[in-house]
C-alpha positions in Angstrom: 107.8 96.9 111.2 104.7 98.7 110.2 104.9 102.4 109.4 102.1 104.9 108.9 102.5 108.3 107.3 99.9 111.0 108.0 99.4 114.0 105.7 96.9 116.7 106.4 96.1 118.8 103.3 94.5 122.3 103.3 91.5 121.1 101.2 90.1 117.8 100.0 90.8 118.6 96.4 94.5 118.7 97.2 96.7 115.6 97.5 100.1 115.0 99.1 103.0 113.4 97.3 105.6 113.3 100.1 104.0 110.4 102.1 103.8 108.3 98.9 107.5 108.8 98.2 108.2 107.6 101.8 105.9 104.6 101.3 107.7 103.7 98.1 111.1 104.1 99.7 110.3 101.9 102.7 109.0 99.1 100.5 111.9 99.4 98.1 114.9 99.9 100.5 113.8 98.3 103.8 114.0 94.5 104.1 111.3 93.9 106.6 108.8 96.8 106.7 105.6 97.9 105.2 104.2 101.4 105.0 100.7 102.9 104.8 99.5 106.4 104.0 96.6 108.3 105.6 95.6 111.6 104.0 93.0 113.9 105.4 92.5 117.7 105.7 93.2 120.3 108.4 89.4 120.7 108.7 88.8 117.1 109.7 87.8 116.4 113.3 90.8 115.5 115.4 89.0 112.6 117.1 88.3 111.0 113.7 92.0 111.3 112.6 93.3 109.9 115.9 90.9 107.0 115.8 92.0 106.1 112.3 95.7 106.4 113.2 95.3 104.2 116.3 93.3 101.6 114.6 96.1 101.1 112.0 98.2 99.3 114.7 101.4 100.9 113.4 104.8 100.6 115.1 105.8 104.1 113.9 103.6 107.0 112.9 105.1 109.9 110.9 103.7 113.3 110.2 104.4 115.4 107.1 104.7 119.0 108.5 104.1 122.3 106.8 103.2 125.8 108.0 99.5 125.1 107.5 99.2 121.9 109.5 102.0 121.9 112.1 99.8 123.0 115.0 97.2 120.3 114.4 99.8 117.6 113.9 101.6 118.5 117.2 98.2 118.2 119.0 97.3 114.9 117.3 100.7 113.3 117.8 100.8 114.2 121.5 97.4 112.7 122.1 98.4 109.5 120.3 101.5 109.1 122.3 99.5 109.3 125.5 97.2 106.6 124.4 99.6 104.1 122.8 103.2 103.1 122.9 104.3 104.0 119.4 107.2 105.8 117.9 106.4 109.3 116.6 108.4 111.1 114.0 108.1 114.3 111.9 109.5 115.4 108.6 108.9 118.1 106.1 109.9 121.8 105.5 108.4 123.0 108.8 110.7 120.9 110.9 113.8 120.4 108.7 115.6 123.6 109.7 114.5 123.8 113.4 114.6 120.2 114.4 116.4 120.8 117.7 113.8 123.4 118.8 110.9 121.1 117.9 112.4 118.1 119.7 113.1 120.2 122.8 109.6 121.6 123.0 107.9 118.3 122.2 109.3 115.3 124.2 106.7 113.0 122.7 108.4 113.2 119.3 111.1 110.5 119.0 113.0 111.8 116.0 112.8 114.2 113.0 113.9 113.5 109.5 115.5 116.7 108.2 115.6 117.1 104.5 114.8 114.3 102.0 113.3 111.4 104.0 113.2 108.4 101.6 116.5 106.8 102.5 116.7 107.9 106.1 113.3 106.4 106.9 114.2 103.1 105.3 117.3 102.9 107.4 115.3 103.6 110.6 113.1 100.7 109.7 116.1 98.5 109.3 117.3 99.4 112.8 120.4 101.2 111.6 122.0 103.2 114.4 120.5 106.7 114.6 124.0 108.3 114.7 124.8 106.7 111.3 121.7 108.0 109.5 122.1 111.3 107.7 119.5 113.9 108.3 118.1 112.1 111.4 117.7 114.4 114.5 117.1 112.5 117.7 117.6 112.4 121.5 120.7 110.9 123.1 119.8 111.0 126.8 119.1 114.6 127.7 120.8 115.9 124.6 119.3 116.6 121.2 121.5 115.5 118.3 120.8 117.7 115.3 122.0 117.1 111.8 122.0 119.0 108.5 119.1 118.4 106.1 119.8 115.3 104.0 120.1 115.8 100.3 120.2 112.5 98.3 122.1 111.9 95.1 119.5 109.4 93.9 116.2 109.7 92.0 113.5 108.9 94.5 111.5 105.7 94.0 108.3 106.0 91.9 105.3 106.9 94.2 102.7 106.2 91.6 101.2 102.8 92.5 97.8 101.4 92.1 97.1 102.3 95.8 98.2 105.9 95.2 95.8 106.3 92.3 92.9 104.8 94.2 93.6 107.3 97.0 94.0 110.2 94.6 90.4 109.7 93.3 90.5 112.5 90.7 92.0 115.2 93.0 94.7 117.6 92.0 97.9 115.5 91.4 101.5 116.5 91.7 104.7 115.5 89.9 108.3 116.2 90.6 110.9 116.0 87.9 113.7 117.8 89.7 114.6 118.9 93.3 116.3 122.1 94.3 116.6 125.5 92.7 119.5 127.3 91.0 118.6 130.5 92.8 119.0 131.5 96.5 116.2 133.9 97.2 116.4 135.1 100.8 112.8 134.3 101.5 112.7 130.8 100.1 114.0 127.3 101.2 114.4 125.7 97.7 117.9 127.1 97.1 119.2 125.4 100.2 118.9 122.0 98.6 122.3 122.2 96.9 121.4 123.3 93.4 119.1 121.4 91.1 119.0 117.6 90.7 117.1 116.5 87.6 115.4 113.1 87.6 115.3 110.7 84.6 113.4 112.4 81.9 111.9 109.2 80.4 110.6 108.2 83.8 109.1 111.7 84.0 107.3 111.2 80.7 105.9 107.9 81.8 104.6 109.5 85.0 103.0 112.4 83.1 100.9 109.9 81.1 100.0 108.0 84.3 98.8 111.1 86.1 97.0 112.5 83.0 95.0 109.3 82.7 94.3 108.9 86.4 91.1 111.0 86.4 92.9 114.1 87.8 92.0 117.2 85.9 95.0 119.2 87.1 98.6 118.0 87.2 100.9 120.3 89.0 104.7 120.2 88.5 106.3 121.0 91.9 109.7 121.6 90.4 110.7 125.0 92.0 112.0 126.3 88.7 110.7 124.1 86.0 112.7 125.8 83.2 116.0 125.9 85.1 117.2 123.6 82.3 115.7 125.2 79.2 116.4 122.3 76.8 114.8 119.8 79.2 111.8 122.0 79.9 111.2 122.3 76.1 111.3 118.6 75.7 108.7 118.0 78.5 106.4 120.7 77.2 106.7 119.4 73.6 105.9 115.9 74.9 102.7 117.1 76.6 101.6 119.1 73.6 102.3 116.4 71.1 100.4 113.8 73.2 97.5 116.1 74.1 94.2 114.8 72.9 95.9 111.4 72.1 97.7 109.7 75.0 96.7 112.6 77.2 93.0 113.4 77.7 91.9 116.8 76.4 90.4 117.8 79.7 93.7 117.8 81.7 95.6 121.0 82.6 99.3 121.1 83.5 100.6 123.7 85.9 104.3 124.9 86.0 106.3 127.3 88.1 108.8 129.0 85.8 111.4 131.7 85.8 110.1 134.3 83.4 113.3 136.0 82.7 115.0 133.0 81.1 112.2 132.1 78.7 113.5 132.1 75.1 111.7 132.5 71.8 111.8 128.8 71.1 109.9 128.1 74.4 107.3 130.8 73.4 106.9 129.1 70.0 106.4 125.7 71.7 103.8 127.2 74.1 102.0 128.9 71.3 101.1 125.4 70.0 99.6 124.2 73.3 95.8 123.5 73.1 93.7 126.2 74.8 93.6 125.6 78.5 96.1 122.7 78.5 98.8 124.7 80.3 99.1 127.2 83.2 102.3 128.9 84.1 103.1 130.7 87.4 105.8 133.4 87.4 107.2 135.0 90.5 107.7 138.7 89.9 107.9 139.5 93.6 108.7 143.2 93.1 109.7 145.8 90.5 111.9 147.6 93.0 115.5 146.8 91.9 116.9 147.6 95.3 114.5 145.2 96.9 115.4 142.4 94.4 119.1 142.8 94.9 118.7 142.8 98.7 116.9 139.4 98.6 119.5 137.9 96.2 117.1 138.0 93.3 118.9 139.8 90.5 116.5 140.2 87.7 116.5 141.7 84.2 113.1 143.3 84.7 112.9 144.5 81.0 113.4 141.0 79.8 111.0 139.5 82.3 108.1 141.9 81.5 108.7 141.4 77.7 108.4 137.6 78.2 105.3 137.9 80.2 103.7 140.1 77.6 104.6 137.5 74.9 103.0 134.7 76.9 99.8 136.7 77.7 99.5 137.6 74.0 99.3 133.9 73.1 95.8 133.7 74.6 96.0 129.9 74.9 97.6 129.5 78.3 96.7 130.8 81.8 99.3 133.2 83.2 99.6 133.6 87.0 101.9 136.3 88.3 103.0 136.7 92.0 104.0 139.7 94.0 105.1 139.7 97.7 104.2 142.4 100.2 106.7 143.0 103.0 110.0 142.7 101.3 113.0 144.9 102.2 113.0 148.5 100.9 109.4 148.1 99.7 107.1 150.7 101.3 103.4 151.0 100.4 104.2 153.4 97.6 106.8 151.2 96.1 104.6 148.2 96.3 101.8 150.1 94.6 104.2 150.9 91.8 105.1 147.2 91.5 101.4 146.3 91.5 100.5 148.8 88.8 103.3 147.6 86.5 102.3 143.9 87.1 98.7 144.7 86.4 99.6 146.4 83.2 100.9 143.1 81.9 97.3 141.8 82.0 98.0 138.4 83.6 94.9 136.2 84.2 95.8 136.2 87.9 97.8 138.7 89.9 98.3 137.3 93.4 100.0 139.3 96.0 101.0 137.3 99.0 102.5 138.5 102.2 106.0 137.7 103.2 106.4 134.7 105.6 109.7 134.1 107.4 110.2 130.4 107.2 112.5 128.4 109.3 115.8 128.0 107.3 115.2 131.0 105.1 118.0 133.6 105.0 115.5 136.4 105.9 114.7 134.6 109.1 118.2 133.6 110.1 120.0 136.8 109.2 118.2 139.2 111.6 120.6 142.1 111.2 120.4 142.2 107.4 116.7 141.5 107.3 115.2 143.2 110.3 111.4 143.0 110.6 108.7 141.9 113.0 106.9 138.7 112.3 104.4 136.4 113.9 106.1 133.8 116.0 103.4 131.3 115.2 102.8 129.7 111.8 102.7 130.9 109.1 105.2 133.5 110.4 103.8 136.4 108.4 105.6 139.7 108.6 103.8 142.2 110.8 106.0 145.3 110.1 109.3 146.2 108.5 111.5 149.4 108.6 109.5 150.4 105.5 106.0 149.2 106.3 104.0 149.7 109.4 101.5 147.2 110.7 98.7 149.6 109.6 100.2 149.6 106.1 100.1 145.8 106.0 96.6 145.7 107.3 95.5 148.1 104.6 97.2 145.9 102.0 95.3 142.9 103.3 92.1 144.8 102.6 93.2 145.7 99.1 94.2 142.1 98.5 90.7 141.0 99.5 88.8 143.3 97.1 91.3 142.8 94.3 90.9 139.0 94.6 87.1 139.4 94.4 87.2 141.7 91.4 90.2 140.6 89.4 91.4 137.2 90.4 88.0 135.7 90.8 87.5 136.1 87.0 84.0 137.4 87.7 84.7 141.0 86.7 87.2 140.8 83.9 85.8 143.7 81.8 85.2 145.9 84.8 88.7 145.4 86.1 90.1 146.1 82.6 88.1 149.3 82.4 89.2 150.5 85.8 92.9 149.8 85.0 92.7 151.6 81.6 91.1 154.7 83.0 92.9 155.0 86.4 96.2 156.8 86.5 97.0 154.8 89.7 95.0 151.5 89.9 96.6 150.6 93.3 95.3 153.9 94.7 91.9 153.2 93.2 91.6 149.8 94.7 92.9 151.3 98.0 89.9 153.6 98.0 87.5 150.8 97.3 89.0 148.7 100.1 88.5 151.6 102.5 84.9 152.0 101.3 84.3 148.3 101.9 85.2 148.6 105.6 81.7 149.8 106.2 80.2 146.9 104.2 81.8 143.9 106.0 78.5 142.0 106.2 77.7 142.4 102.5 79.1 139.0 101.6 76.8 137.9 98.8 77.9 138.4 95.2 75.0 140.7 94.5 75.8 142.8 97.5 79.4 143.1 96.5 78.5 144.0 92.9 76.2 146.8 94.2 79.0 148.1 96.4 81.3 148.1 93.3 78.7 150.0 91.3 78.1 152.5 94.0 81.7 153.3 94.7 83.3 153.3 91.2 80.4 155.4 89.8 81.5 158.2 92.1 85.0 158.4 90.5 85.3 161.2 88.0 87.4 159.2 85.5 84.8 156.4 85.2 81.5 156.5 83.4 78.6 155.0 85.4 76.9 153.8 82.1 80.1 152.1 80.9 80.6 150.7 84.3 77.1 149.2 84.4 77.5 147.7 80.9 80.9 146.1 81.9 79.5 144.7 85.1 76.4 143.3 83.4 78.5 141.6 80.8 80.8 140.2 83.5 78.0 138.8 85.5 76.4 137.1 82.4 79.7 135.7 81.1 80.9 134.3 84.4 77.7 132.8 85.8 75.6 130.2 84.0 72.5 131.1 86.0 72.1 134.0 83.6 70.4 136.2 86.2 71.3 139.9 86.6 70.6 141.6 89.9 67.8 144.2 89.6 70.3 147.2 89.8 72.1 145.9 86.6 69.0 145.2 84.5 68.3 147.7 81.8 64.6 148.7 81.6 64.5 150.6 78.4 65.0 147.7 76.0 62.8 144.8 75.0 65.0 141.8 75.9 62.2 139.4 75.1 61.8 140.7 71.6 65.6 140.4 71.0 65.5 136.8 72.3 62.6 136.0 70.0 64.4 137.5 67.1 67.4 135.2 67.8 65.1 132.2 68.0 63.6 133.0 64.6 66.9 132.8 62.8 68.5 129.4 62.1 72.0 130.7 62.6 71.3 132.2 66.1 68.6 129.8 67.3 69.3 128.4 70.8 70.4 124.8 70.8 68.3 122.3 72.7 69.2 122.1 76.4 71.4 125.2 76.3 70.3 128.1 78.5 70.6 131.7 77.1 70.6 135.1 78.7 70.7 138.7 77.3 71.0 142.3 78.2 71.1 145.7 76.5 74.2 147.8 76.4 73.2 151.5 76.5 76.7 152.8 75.7 77.0 150.7 72.5 73.3 150.5 71.6 73.5 146.7 71.2 72.0 143.6 72.7 74.5 141.2 74.2 73.6 137.5 74.8 75.3 134.4 76.1 74.7 130.8 75.4 75.8 128.7 78.4 77.4 125.8 76.6 81.1 125.8 77.2 83.6 128.1 78.9 86.9 129.3 77.6 89.3 127.2 79.7 91.9 130.0 79.9 89.6 132.9 80.9 86.8 130.7 82.5 84.3 132.9 80.6 81.3 132.1 78.5 81.4 133.9 75.1 79.5 137.1 74.7 77.7 137.6 71.3 76.2 140.9 70.1 73.2 141.9 68.1 72.6 145.5 66.9 69.2 147.0 67.7 68.5 148.0 64.1 68.7 144.3 63.1 65.6 143.7 65.3 63.2 146.6 64.9 
């Protein structure tokens, strides 16, 4: 039997690990089947995808379903079924907890694998009776037979084959060293997997080396709570750091999702030794509202969590990404603003606030009385209103998210964002005001146009100096863009930049290296020249280094 697994990613740079697990399982556990993988993106033309899937001449075609691709996969699979007699099946988180509903609405789908799919798919290939396969949801006449998501007790077979690496082609790669989560947050599915199951750690180390040497520049651990076992996490982190620049190329970055509250001093000490830019950590704060956290089954020692984040940020060698969620219970726009301000004060490199999505299988979707809110009935099931947030509130928060991403999370306005946060008594209110201002500038999409809007709006605020603002923005533009060009409204006319650059060239210690571009500006508030050599960026901040030259050294 020939099986084909189709995965549609959000962008080309992303890859998908699930279909390669299934391929490895079919070829390991099934006695008479082969499996191929087809990866594309949700932006690919449907006709092209369908043509490829049909030409594969498979007996069964499976689709890996998530909230971002389910609509397109349903459309593609339906069209394939009309053109060819082939078994169609789905798997993945978007169909694992609502399999009966999906099968009833889509008669062209023959069966759904709910939960982990490696072993169930291999049994289907070997013609085991559907009723005897755990996690398999199927039709029996006019009835839909639904089963609980399957959770294996085995380590999955290794997906990292020569064929996998050829298909990866340097894109972001993913590694899984455990499945499940020790927590049961009401908005998440990971805790429904029966606790945490850890895979063989020596196998994990071998896979780390394989991925690190595959040409992939970013290796993401998809363990839902990487440091659930602190001893194990330390061993893996130490392995990466000890091998970095040796068996692991110095250009690779490893990304982890961790629980910030349980970080101990030994972990901080290990991370302090990581080469600059080699490690990123993502920490889910979600909220600083304790009533909110308790209601979503996320009991957190906020003091310990914030202390640990501060420790990690102070290391300055790893990228820190912090998450908040808008739309949680008991969190109104004022409460969310307070959470935002507290998170911003921790100075993470990225502060992402997402919007609550009620996923199939999550407690917040299933327990409607305890978690009453209105949400979109179409993927991604985003919350539209709650007893504490109106739809208008959430729309405003989307506008704030947009401008905050462009200013802070983009890394383009690091100094400007820091200045605003330091001077503002309520940064969330300040960003709210700018978001409202930008409503009238929807068509100003270029970076220069957005920068001008920032200068115009923030210069009107009493607690900000327009001169300091201009200097911060000029430094930000120079340090984040190797073109070295400032827009006209940020150029300073009163200083002789050419004379400053000539002075730098006349000194051996500051002379520009061959092939390296240089740009400069004058800072009125500090009476200094600032210049940038566009050679290499800091891998943590993604910034070029700013150097300074006092005016009295030149004239």
